[in-house]
Backbone as XML, in Angstrom:
<?xml version="1.0"?>
<chain id="A" units="angstrom">
  <residue number="1" name="UNK">
    <atom name="N" x="-20.222" y="-13.332" z="-72.590"/>
    <atom name="CA" x="-19.364" y="-12.340" z="-72.070"/>
    <atom name="C" x="-19.696" y="-12.180" z="-70.594"/>
  </residue>
  <residue number="2" name="UNK">
    <atom name="N" x="-18.775" y="-12.443" z="-69.692"/>
    <atom name="CA" x="-18.988" y="-12.335" z="-68.250"/>
    <atom name="C" x="-18.982" y="-10.893" z="-67.800"/>
  </residue>
  <residue number="3" name="UNK">
    <atom name="N" x="-19.817" y="-10.587" z="-66.824"/>
    <atom name="CA" x="-19.819" y="-9.213" z="-66.311"/>
    <atom name="C" x="-18.881" y="-9.151" z="-65.046"/>
  </residue>
  <residue number="4" name="UNK">
    <atom name="N" x="-18.284" y="-8.018" z="-64.905"/>
    <atom name="CA" x="-17.405" y="-7.831" z="-63.743"/>
    <atom name="C" x="-18.283" y="-7.545" z="-62.549"/>
  </residue>
  <residue number="5" name="UNK">
    <atom name="N" x="-17.686" y="-7.618" z="-61.348"/>
    <atom name="CA" x="-18.444" y="-7.393" z="-60.136"/>
    <atom name="C" x="-19.111" y="-6.062" z="-60.089"/>
  </residue>
  <residue number="6" name="UNK">
    <atom name="N" x="-18.420" y="-5.021" z="-60.532"/>
    <atom name="CA" x="-19.039" y="-3.709" z="-60.500"/>
    <atom name="C" x="-20.138" y="-3.574" z="-61.509"/>
  </residue>
  <residue number="7" name="UNK">
    <atom name="N" x="-20.193" y="-4.299" z="-62.585"/>
    <atom name="CA" x="-21.265" y="-4.224" z="-63.508"/>
    <atom name="C" x="-22.515" y="-5.037" z="-62.995"/>
  </residue>
  <residue number="8" name="UNK">
    <atom name="N" x="-22.302" y="-6.049" z="-62.202"/>
    <atom name="CA" x="-23.357" y="-6.824" z="-61.695"/>
    <atom name="C" x="-24.072" y="-6.188" z="-60.497"/>
  </residue>
  <residue number="9" name="UNK">
    <atom name="N" x="-23.379" y="-5.365" z="-59.733"/>
    <atom name="CA" x="-23.973" y="-4.765" z="-58.575"/>
    <atom name="C" x="-24.843" y="-3.547" z="-58.940"/>
  </residue>
  <residue number="10" name="UNK">
    <atom name="N" x="-25.916" y="-3.316" z="-58.142"/>
    <atom name="CA" x="-26.734" y="-2.171" z="-58.405"/>
    <atom name="C" x="-25.956" y="-0.845" z="-58.133"/>
  </residue>
  <residue number="11" name="UNK">
    <atom name="N" x="-26.480" y="0.219" z="-58.742"/>
    <atom name="CA" x="-25.752" y="1.499" z="-58.654"/>
    <atom name="C" x="-26.062" y="2.212" z="-57.265"/>
  </residue>
  <residue number="12" name="UNK">
    <atom name="N" x="-27.113" y="1.881" z="-56.610"/>
    <atom name="CA" x="-27.420" y="2.429" z="-55.341"/>
    <atom name="C" x="-26.422" y="1.975" z="-54.328"/>
  </residue>
  <residue number="13" name="UNK">
    <atom name="N" x="-25.750" y="2.839" z="-53.571"/>
    <atom name="CA" x="-24.646" y="2.400" z="-52.667"/>
    <atom name="C" x="-25.160" y="1.462" z="-51.574"/>
  </residue>
  <residue number="14" name="UNK">
    <atom name="N" x="-26.382" y="1.709" z="-51.062"/>
    <atom name="CA" x="-26.943" y="0.816" z="-49.992"/>
    <atom name="C" x="-27.139" y="-0.612" z="-50.579"/>
  </residue>
  <residue number="15" name="UNK">
    <atom name="N" x="-27.736" y="-0.719" z="-51.750"/>
    <atom name="CA" x="-27.997" y="-1.990" z="-52.408"/>
    <atom name="C" x="-26.655" y="-2.640" z="-52.729"/>
  </residue>
  <residue number="16" name="UNK">
    <atom name="N" x="-25.710" y="-1.795" z="-53.088"/>
    <atom name="CA" x="-24.447" y="-2.338" z="-53.518"/>
    <atom name="C" x="-23.721" y="-2.990" z="-52.320"/>
  </residue>
  <residue number="17" name="UNK">
    <atom name="N" x="-23.752" y="-2.286" z="-51.186"/>
    <atom name="CA" x="-23.099" y="-2.844" z="-49.919"/>
    <atom name="C" x="-23.813" y="-4.133" z="-49.509"/>
  </residue>
  <residue number="18" name="UNK">
    <atom name="N" x="-25.180" y="-4.210" z="-49.615"/>
    <atom name="CA" x="-25.951" y="-5.402" z="-49.294"/>
    <atom name="C" x="-25.514" y="-6.578" z="-50.192"/>
  </residue>
  <residue number="19" name="UNK">
    <atom name="N" x="-25.412" y="-6.250" z="-51.488"/>
    <atom name="CA" x="-25.080" y="-7.331" z="-52.429"/>
    <atom name="C" x="-23.682" y="-7.804" z="-52.195"/>
  </residue>
  <residue number="20" name="UNK">
    <atom name="N" x="-22.781" y="-6.929" z="-51.824"/>
    <atom name="CA" x="-21.393" y="-7.344" z="-51.555"/>
    <atom name="C" x="-21.375" y="-8.227" z="-50.316"/>
  </residue>
  <residue number="21" name="UNK">
    <atom name="N" x="-22.109" y="-7.900" z="-49.230"/>
    <atom name="CA" x="-22.157" y="-8.646" z="-48.031"/>
    <atom name="C" x="-22.814" y="-10.040" z="-48.338"/>
  </residue>
  <residue number="22" name="UNK">
    <atom name="N" x="-23.751" y="-10.106" z="-49.158"/>
    <atom name="CA" x="-24.375" y="-11.430" z="-49.562"/>
    <atom name="C" x="-23.410" y="-12.277" z="-50.248"/>
  </residue>
  <residue number="23" name="UNK">
    <atom name="N" x="-22.570" y="-11.701" z="-51.074"/>
    <atom name="CA" x="-21.565" y="-12.518" z="-51.824"/>
    <atom name="C" x="-20.531" y="-13.055" z="-50.839"/>
  </residue>
  <residue number="24" name="UNK">
    <atom name="N" x="-20.199" y="-12.231" z="-49.854"/>
    <atom name="CA" x="-19.194" y="-12.666" z="-48.882"/>
    <atom name="C" x="-19.751" y="-13.758" z="-48.011"/>
  </residue>
  <residue number="25" name="UNK">
    <atom name="N" x="-21.028" y="-13.707" z="-47.588"/>
    <atom name="CA" x="-21.559" y="-14.726" z="-46.769"/>
    <atom name="C" x="-21.704" y="-16.076" z="-47.462"/>
  </residue>
  <residue number="26" name="UNK">
    <atom name="N" x="-22.037" y="-16.092" z="-48.731"/>
    <atom name="CA" x="-22.416" y="-17.327" z="-49.363"/>
    <atom name="C" x="-21.304" y="-17.975" z="-50.168"/>
  </residue>
  <residue number="27" name="UNK">
    <atom name="N" x="-20.384" y="-17.191" z="-50.752"/>
    <atom name="CA" x="-19.460" y="-17.812" z="-51.665"/>
    <atom name="C" x="-17.979" y="-17.682" z="-51.449"/>
  </residue>
  <residue number="28" name="UNK">
    <atom name="N" x="-17.589" y="-17.086" z="-50.365"/>
    <atom name="CA" x="-16.168" y="-16.836" z="-50.169"/>
    <atom name="C" x="-15.632" y="-17.611" z="-49.024"/>
  </residue>
  <residue number="29" name="UNK">
    <atom name="N" x="-14.309" y="-17.741" z="-48.950"/>
    <atom name="CA" x="-13.717" y="-18.369" z="-47.770"/>
    <atom name="C" x="-14.109" y="-17.723" z="-46.437"/>
  </residue>
  <residue number="30" name="UNK">
    <atom name="N" x="-14.300" y="-16.410" z="-46.504"/>
    <atom name="CA" x="-14.748" y="-15.671" z="-45.329"/>
    <atom name="C" x="-16.045" y="-16.217" z="-44.822"/>
  </residue>
  <residue number="31" name="UNK">
    <atom name="N" x="-16.978" y="-16.386" z="-45.701"/>
    <atom name="CA" x="-18.277" y="-16.943" z="-45.446"/>
    <atom name="C" x="-18.270" y="-18.294" z="-44.843"/>
  </residue>
  <residue number="32" name="UNK">
    <atom name="N" x="-17.388" y="-19.183" z="-45.441"/>
    <atom name="CA" x="-17.240" y="-20.518" z="-44.966"/>
    <atom name="C" x="-16.609" y="-20.475" z="-43.542"/>
  </residue>
  <residue number="33" name="UNK">
    <atom name="N" x="-15.605" y="-19.628" z="-43.388"/>
    <atom name="CA" x="-14.942" y="-19.477" z="-42.099"/>
    <atom name="C" x="-15.942" y="-19.063" z="-40.986"/>
  </residue>
  <residue number="34" name="UNK">
    <atom name="N" x="-16.806" y="-18.099" z="-41.310"/>
    <atom name="CA" x="-17.806" y="-17.684" z="-40.342"/>
    <atom name="C" x="-18.800" y="-18.750" z="-40.048"/>
  </residue>
  <residue number="35" name="UNK">
    <atom name="N" x="-19.107" y="-19.490" z="-41.057"/>
    <atom name="CA" x="-20.088" y="-20.605" z="-40.867"/>
    <atom name="C" x="-19.588" y="-21.739" z="-40.028"/>
  </residue>
  <residue number="36" name="UNK">
    <atom name="N" x="-18.292" y="-21.894" z="-39.991"/>
    <atom name="CA" x="-17.665" y="-22.953" z="-39.174"/>
    <atom name="C" x="-17.363" y="-22.410" z="-37.787"/>
  </residue>
  <residue number="37" name="UNK">
    <atom name="N" x="-17.008" y="-21.148" z="-37.744"/>
    <atom name="CA" x="-16.600" y="-20.559" z="-36.445"/>
    <atom name="C" x="-17.728" y="-20.539" z="-35.438"/>
  </residue>
  <residue number="38" name="UNK">
    <atom name="N" x="-18.888" y="-20.205" z="-35.813"/>
    <atom name="CA" x="-20.057" y="-20.057" z="-34.798"/>
    <atom name="C" x="-20.325" y="-21.383" z="-34.141"/>
  </residue>
  <residue number="39" name="UNK">
    <atom name="N" x="-20.624" y="-22.498" z="-34.884"/>
    <atom name="CA" x="-20.846" y="-23.783" z="-34.149"/>
    <atom name="C" x="-19.703" y="-24.258" z="-33.363"/>
  </residue>
  <residue number="40" name="UNK">
    <atom name="N" x="-18.477" y="-24.077" z="-33.867"/>
    <atom name="CA" x="-17.280" y="-24.499" z="-33.163"/>
    <atom name="C" x="-17.119" y="-23.697" z="-31.818"/>
  </residue>
  <residue number="41" name="UNK">
    <atom name="N" x="-17.414" y="-22.434" z="-31.867"/>
    <atom name="CA" x="-17.305" y="-21.622" z="-30.653"/>
    <atom name="C" x="-18.380" y="-22.044" z="-29.628"/>
  </residue>
  <residue number="42" name="UNK">
    <atom name="N" x="-19.580" y="-22.330" z="-30.117"/>
    <atom name="CA" x="-20.633" y="-22.768" z="-29.209"/>
    <atom name="C" x="-20.308" y="-24.157" z="-28.540"/>
  </residue>
  <residue number="43" name="UNK">
    <atom name="N" x="-19.721" y="-25.027" z="-29.317"/>
    <atom name="CA" x="-19.364" y="-26.331" z="-28.827"/>
    <atom name="C" x="-18.288" y="-26.191" z="-27.766"/>
  </residue>
  <residue number="44" name="UNK">
    <atom name="N" x="-17.238" y="-25.445" z="-28.099"/>
    <atom name="CA" x="-16.103" y="-25.229" z="-27.179"/>
    <atom name="C" x="-16.672" y="-24.528" z="-25.906"/>
  </residue>
  <residue number="45" name="UNK">
    <atom name="N" x="-17.533" y="-23.544" z="-26.080"/>
    <atom name="CA" x="-18.064" y="-22.876" z="-24.911"/>
    <atom name="C" x="-18.899" y="-23.779" z="-23.991"/>
  </residue>
  <residue number="46" name="UNK">
    <atom name="N" x="-19.713" y="-24.643" z="-24.646"/>
    <atom name="CA" x="-20.513" y="-25.548" z="-23.791"/>
    <atom name="C" x="-19.582" y="-26.511" z="-23.100"/>
  </residue>
  <residue number="47" name="UNK">
    <atom name="N" x="-18.586" y="-27.036" z="-23.767"/>
    <atom name="CA" x="-17.657" y="-27.894" z="-23.143"/>
    <atom name="C" x="-17.004" y="-27.219" z="-21.947"/>
  </residue>
  <residue number="48" name="UNK">
    <atom name="N" x="-16.594" y="-26.004" z="-22.075"/>
    <atom name="CA" x="-15.999" y="-25.238" z="-21.008"/>
    <atom name="C" x="-16.944" y="-25.029" z="-19.805"/>
  </residue>
  <residue number="49" name="UNK">
    <atom name="N" x="-18.214" y="-24.731" z="-20.140"/>
    <atom name="CA" x="-19.237" y="-24.535" z="-19.126"/>
    <atom name="C" x="-19.384" y="-25.849" z="-18.239"/>
  </residue>
  <residue number="50" name="UNK">
    <atom name="N" x="-19.425" y="-26.961" z="-18.953"/>
    <atom name="CA" x="-19.575" y="-28.232" z="-18.155"/>
    <atom name="C" x="-18.314" y="-28.548" z="-17.392"/>
  </residue>
  <residue number="51" name="UNK">
    <atom name="N" x="-17.164" y="-28.242" z="-18.022"/>
    <atom name="CA" x="-15.919" y="-28.543" z="-17.364"/>
    <atom name="C" x="-15.677" y="-27.680" z="-16.092"/>
  </residue>
  <residue number="52" name="UNK">
    <atom name="N" x="-16.185" y="-26.416" z="-16.074"/>
    <atom name="CA" x="-16.118" y="-25.593" z="-14.936"/>
    <atom name="C" x="-17.101" y="-25.973" z="-13.823"/>
  </residue>
  <residue number="53" name="UNK">
    <atom name="N" x="-18.091" y="-26.809" z="-14.221"/>
    <atom name="CA" x="-19.047" y="-27.277" z="-13.266"/>
    <atom name="C" x="-20.341" y="-26.379" z="-13.161"/>
  </residue>
  <residue number="54" name="UNK">
    <atom name="N" x="-20.444" y="-25.398" z="-14.068"/>
    <atom name="CA" x="-21.577" y="-24.526" z="-14.044"/>
    <atom name="C" x="-22.805" y="-25.235" z="-14.528"/>
  </residue>
  <residue number="55" name="UNK">
    <atom name="N" x="-22.692" y="-26.322" z="-15.188"/>
    <atom name="CA" x="-23.785" y="-27.209" z="-15.551"/>
    <atom name="C" x="-23.384" y="-28.628" z="-15.509"/>
  </residue>
  <residue number="56" name="UNK">
    <atom name="N" x="-24.367" y="-29.505" z="-15.150"/>
    <atom name="CA" x="-24.048" y="-30.878" z="-14.952"/>
    <atom name="C" x="-23.851" y="-31.635" z="-16.242"/>
  </residue>
  <residue number="57" name="UNK">
    <atom name="N" x="-24.397" y="-31.165" z="-17.298"/>
    <atom name="CA" x="-24.316" y="-31.816" z="-18.604"/>
    <atom name="C" x="-25.283" y="-32.950" z="-18.795"/>
  </residue>
  <residue number="58" name="UNK">
    <atom name="N" x="-26.258" y="-33.094" z="-17.880"/>
    <atom name="CA" x="-27.225" y="-34.194" z="-18.003"/>
    <atom name="C" x="-28.335" y="-33.882" z="-18.988"/>
  </residue>
  <residue number="59" name="UNK">
    <atom name="N" x="-28.777" y="-32.632" z="-19.012"/>
    <atom name="CA" x="-29.850" y="-32.262" z="-20.001"/>
    <atom name="C" x="-29.214" y="-32.171" z="-21.423"/>
  </residue>
  <residue number="60" name="UNK">
    <atom name="N" x="-28.108" y="-31.481" z="-21.549"/>
    <atom name="CA" x="-27.389" y="-31.335" z="-22.776"/>
    <atom name="C" x="-25.955" y="-31.717" z="-22.561"/>
  </residue>
  <residue number="61" name="UNK">
    <atom name="N" x="-25.598" y="-32.950" z="-22.943"/>
    <atom name="CA" x="-24.207" y="-33.425" z="-22.687"/>
    <atom name="C" x="-23.204" y="-32.598" z="-23.545"/>
  </residue>
  <residue number="62" name="UNK">
    <atom name="N" x="-21.983" y="-32.487" z="-23.019"/>
    <atom name="CA" x="-20.980" y="-31.776" z="-23.825"/>
    <atom name="C" x="-20.560" y="-32.492" z="-25.043"/>
  </residue>
  <residue number="63" name="UNK">
    <atom name="N" x="-19.997" y="-31.781" z="-26.029"/>
    <atom name="CA" x="-19.706" y="-32.502" z="-27.306"/>
    <atom name="C" x="-18.756" y="-33.669" z="-27.129"/>
  </residue>
  <residue number="64" name="UNK">
    <atom name="N" x="-17.805" y="-33.630" z="-26.144"/>
    <atom name="CA" x="-16.910" y="-34.693" z="-25.977"/>
    <atom name="C" x="-17.623" y="-36.048" z="-25.616"/>
  </residue>
  <residue number="65" name="UNK">
    <atom name="N" x="-18.717" y="-35.922" z="-24.742"/>
    <atom name="CA" x="-19.469" y="-37.109" z="-24.419"/>
    <atom name="C" x="-20.304" y="-37.586" z="-25.587"/>
  </residue>
  <residue number="66" name="UNK">
    <atom name="N" x="-20.823" y="-36.641" z="-26.378"/>
    <atom name="CA" x="-21.614" y="-36.983" z="-27.575"/>
    <atom name="C" x="-20.691" y="-37.721" z="-28.591"/>
  </residue>
  <residue number="67" name="UNK">
    <atom name="N" x="-19.524" y="-37.214" z="-28.856"/>
    <atom name="CA" x="-18.649" y="-37.917" z="-29.763"/>
    <atom name="C" x="-18.137" y="-39.260" z="-29.308"/>
  </residue>
  <residue number="68" name="UNK">
    <atom name="N" x="-17.919" y="-39.372" z="-27.980"/>
    <atom name="CA" x="-17.467" y="-40.629" z="-27.406"/>
    <atom name="C" x="-18.619" y="-41.640" z="-27.568"/>
  </residue>
  <residue number="69" name="UNK">
    <atom name="N" x="-19.780" y="-41.314" z="-27.320"/>
    <atom name="CA" x="-20.915" y="-42.182" z="-27.458"/>
    <atom name="C" x="-21.083" y="-42.603" z="-28.904"/>
  </residue>
  <residue number="70" name="UNK">
    <atom name="N" x="-20.963" y="-41.668" z="-29.803"/>
    <atom name="CA" x="-21.076" y="-41.894" z="-31.290"/>
    <atom name="C" x="-19.972" y="-42.932" z="-31.691"/>
  </residue>
  <residue number="71" name="UNK">
    <atom name="N" x="-18.717" y="-42.728" z="-31.145"/>
    <atom name="CA" x="-17.559" y="-43.630" z="-31.483"/>
    <atom name="C" x="-17.901" y="-45.041" z="-30.953"/>
  </residue>
  <residue number="72" name="UNK">
    <atom name="N" x="-18.377" y="-45.152" z="-29.745"/>
    <atom name="CA" x="-18.740" y="-46.473" z="-29.162"/>
    <atom name="C" x="-19.799" y="-47.175" z="-29.885"/>
  </residue>
  <residue number="73" name="UNK">
    <atom name="N" x="-20.874" y="-46.442" z="-30.266"/>
    <atom name="CA" x="-21.970" y="-47.033" z="-31.062"/>
    <atom name="C" x="-21.570" y="-47.519" z="-32.415"/>
  </residue>
  <residue number="74" name="UNK">
    <atom name="N" x="-20.625" y="-46.724" z="-33.034"/>
    <atom name="CA" x="-20.250" y="-47.144" z="-34.423"/>
    <atom name="C" x="-19.211" y="-48.278" z="-34.306"/>
  </residue>
  <residue number="75" name="UNK">
    <atom name="N" x="-18.405" y="-48.348" z="-33.202"/>
    <atom name="CA" x="-17.469" y="-49.398" z="-33.100"/>
    <atom name="C" x="-18.075" y="-50.798" z="-32.905"/>
  </residue>
  <residue number="76" name="UNK">
    <atom name="N" x="-19.179" y="-50.816" z="-32.086"/>
    <atom name="CA" x="-19.864" y="-52.115" z="-31.830"/>
    <atom name="C" x="-20.975" y="-52.400" z="-32.863"/>
  </residue>
  <residue number="77" name="UNK">
    <atom name="N" x="-21.270" y="-51.536" z="-33.792"/>
    <atom name="CA" x="-22.192" y="-51.744" z="-34.827"/>
    <atom name="C" x="-23.623" y="-51.403" z="-34.551"/>
  </residue>
  <residue number="78" name="UNK">
    <atom name="N" x="-23.914" y="-50.909" z="-33.283"/>
    <atom name="CA" x="-25.239" y="-50.476" z="-32.955"/>
    <atom name="C" x="-25.710" y="-49.264" z="-33.713"/>
  </residue>
  <residue number="79" name="UNK">
    <atom name="N" x="-24.795" y="-48.447" z="-34.146"/>
    <atom name="CA" x="-25.182" y="-47.210" z="-34.857"/>
    <atom name="C" x="-25.765" y="-47.499" z="-36.220"/>
  </residue>
  <residue number="80" name="UNK">
    <atom name="N" x="-25.347" y="-48.553" z="-36.804"/>
    <atom name="CA" x="-25.734" y="-48.933" z="-38.177"/>
    <atom name="C" x="-27.035" y="-49.747" z="-38.219"/>
  </residue>
  <residue number="81" name="UNK">
    <atom name="N" x="-27.408" y="-50.284" z="-37.064"/>
    <atom name="CA" x="-28.630" y="-51.117" z="-36.967"/>
    <atom name="C" x="-29.880" y="-50.233" z="-36.834"/>
  </residue>
</chain>
């Protein structure tokens, strides 16, 4: 017999809110969306910083240069060696 969400959560309101947030972070589409949104935002932000000329991109190249290099290495077979 499966328990409903209210039966699984502790009766203490503080613990109940924490348990609800934990479920949202790990198992729901909202959690997946947040997990994808942060790295994507950082990548777009870094690309924008290099595009504006605020950084040269030599120490940490922008994602577009990383993906272009990855594509070139995989196309000529060096990536797999």
